[in-house]
N, C-alpha and C positions, 0 to 999 in steps of 0.2 A: 560576525564572528568567524574565525578560519578554523578548518581542519587542522588538528594538532595531533591526534594518534595515528602512529603507523602499527598496524595489526600484526598478527602472527602469519607464517607461511600460509599461501593459499591450499585451500583443500583440493587435491588433484583427482582423488577418487570421485567416481558417480555415488551420490547418496540417493537410496532408495526413497521415494516419494513417501512411502508407509512410515520411514524413520523419520521423515522431516515432519509429518502430520504428528507422529509422537512426540517430537520436540515441542511444536508449536502449542499441543494440547497442554502444555505444563506452563506456557506463560499466561499469567493471571490476567484477567480482562479488567476493564475500569470498574473499581468498585463503587462508584459513586457517579454514574454518568448523567451529563449535563444536557438537557434536552435543546437548549439554544445552540450548542456546539454540534449538535446530531452526532453524538459519539456512540456507534454501534461498531462493534469490535467484530472483525471478519473472523469467520470461522476458520478452524485449520486446516479444512479441505480447500477451502477457497485461497487462503494465503499460500498453501502449498500449489496450489496450481499456478498463482501469480510468479511465486518465486521459481518455479520450474520451468516456466516458460522464458524468464528473463536469464535464468542461470544456463540452461541446456537447450533451449532452442536459439538463443542471441547471444550467449556468451557475455551477458551483462553483470555478471554477480563473481565468478570466481576470479581472484586477484584484482578486484575494482574496487575504486572507491564509492562509496553508496551513501546517499543521503535519503532519510525518510522523514518527509514533511508531515507533519501532524501524526506523529509516531504512535501517540496514544500510550499505551502499557508496554510498547516495543516488540510487538508480534513480527511485524515486517523486518525491522533492523536486526534482530536478534535471528531471525531465520535466514537473513542474508549473511550474517556472520557465521552462523552455524555452516551455512553451505561454502565458506571460504572466501568472503569478501576480505579485501586486503585492509580496508578502514571503514568505519560506519560512523555515522553522526544521526541523531533523532533530535526532532525540535518538535516541542507541542506547547500551546499556551496554557494548558490545565496542568497546575503545579501538583495536583494530585496523581495525575496521570504519568507525569515523570517521575514521582515518589515511587510508584509501583512498576514502572519500568526499570528503574535503579535495583529495585528489590528482584525483579525477575532475572536481571542481567548477573546480579550476584548468585542466585540461586541455580542459574544455569552455568556457571563458573566462566562467565564471558564478561565479566565487569570490565577488565583491562582492554577488552577489544571495541569498546562503543562508547562514544562521548553523547551525553545526553544533555540537552540544553531546553530549559524552561523559558520559553519566549515566543513571541509571533515569528512567523516563516521569514519576515523580512529581517530578523536578526541574523540569517545566514548569508553570507557572501563567500565568493571565492569559486571555485569550479570542481564539479564532481563527474566522475564517469558515468553513473547511474542514479537517477530518482525513483524512488518507490513511494506510492501515497496513496492515502484511502481518506480523500477530503470530505468535508461536509457537502452533501449533494444539494444543497440550495433549497431545502423545502422549508425550513425555519427562516433562513435569511437568503433571498433571492440572489442567484449566481454566486453564492459563496464558494462555490469550487473553481471558479474563473481566475481567481488570484493565485490560486495552486498551480494552475497551469502556467501563467505567465511566470511565475518565481522558478518553476521546474526548466521551462525552456531557457530561462535566463543564465541557470547555473549547470545546467547539463547538456548532452547530445543525446541522451537516450532516457526515456521518460516512460514509466509503467504507473497508470493513475486510472482508479475506478470512479465509475459515475454510474447514475441511475439509468436503466434502460427508458428510452423514449416513451414506451406505452406498456401497459399490463397486457401480458401475452401468455394466456394459460397453457397453450400449445407449446410454446418453448419451454416452459418450466416443467411440463411433462416431460418432454425431450432430455432435458438436463438433469431431472431426478432419474431416468433410466440410464443415461449415461455415466452419471456420478462424475462429471467433469466438465468440459467446456465446449461451446460450438463457435465457429467464427461467423461474425456478423456483419452487415453493413454499419458504417459509422452514422451517427447522427450529423445531419447536414449541418445545423447549428454549431456543434461542437467541433465539427471539421472545420468550418468557416472561421471559427474563432482560433483554432490554432494555427491555421495557414496565417491570419493575420499577423499573429505573434512569431512568425518565422518558424513554424514547426510543420511536420507532415505526419500525418497518422498512417502509419505503416501496417497497422492490423487492429482489429477489434474482437474480442472473445467475450461471449456472453456466458457468465456463469451464475449459479444459484446461491441467493443469500438467504439465510434464514435466521431470524431475529426472535428471541424469546420476547414475553411482554415484560417490558421494562419501564415504561412511562404510562402515566395515568392515562392517557388518550388511546392507548393500545387496548383493542377490543376481543383479540384472540391471544390465547397461550403462545402461539408462536406464529409468524407470518412469512411466508416464502414470497420471494420477489427475484426479478434479474437483475443483476448487476454486470456492466460492461467494464472490460480491462481494455483500456486504450493503450496501445503501444505507439509512442510518438517519437520522432527522430527529428534534430534540429535541423534546419536546412544550412548548407555550406554557405558562408558569407560570399 
């Protein structure tokens, strides 16, 4: 499926992170998360950090065409549009997630600015300036995130993708809680090798704090804190 929407004029002014977080907090999460799809909604703080790095550290959002692979209910896609993306497409295999994403876009007054597709990520063809994605981490289905990396590098030169930190690091969790932001960390050798194999380069990795409530039966705590890594990937020049 090709991109067909041309969006509004790009936002030129710097949007405060607090305002972005407030906007993102109004985007409803998945009402019926599916465990086999590993549907964990990123917090507004984590999403804002991810979008801020893409938009203002690397100039990959404002005035750009953006694709959100596995968009869920649209938090990253709508956040990109809010910051001034030229055009945004979101795709998700879960019909209920896409339905909620449509409702979120309408409530935010951004329904005309985003194209939402119910389908597998391979439904998408064409080229985009930037890919944002929060793929399944591969806990339920081994290496489920790898297909998202392959697709992202296929359709874009700039990718922002979230992956599970390679180990439990209580010290890093404490540091992230104290900073309420992110810290640059080394890449996982396995992910870096996989990215290189598929013609990408890891330009930076940022550790961020992910907090999820008890949503599935196997969760034993009311909330769980863990580290999630944001990989910034650039496609190699041919």
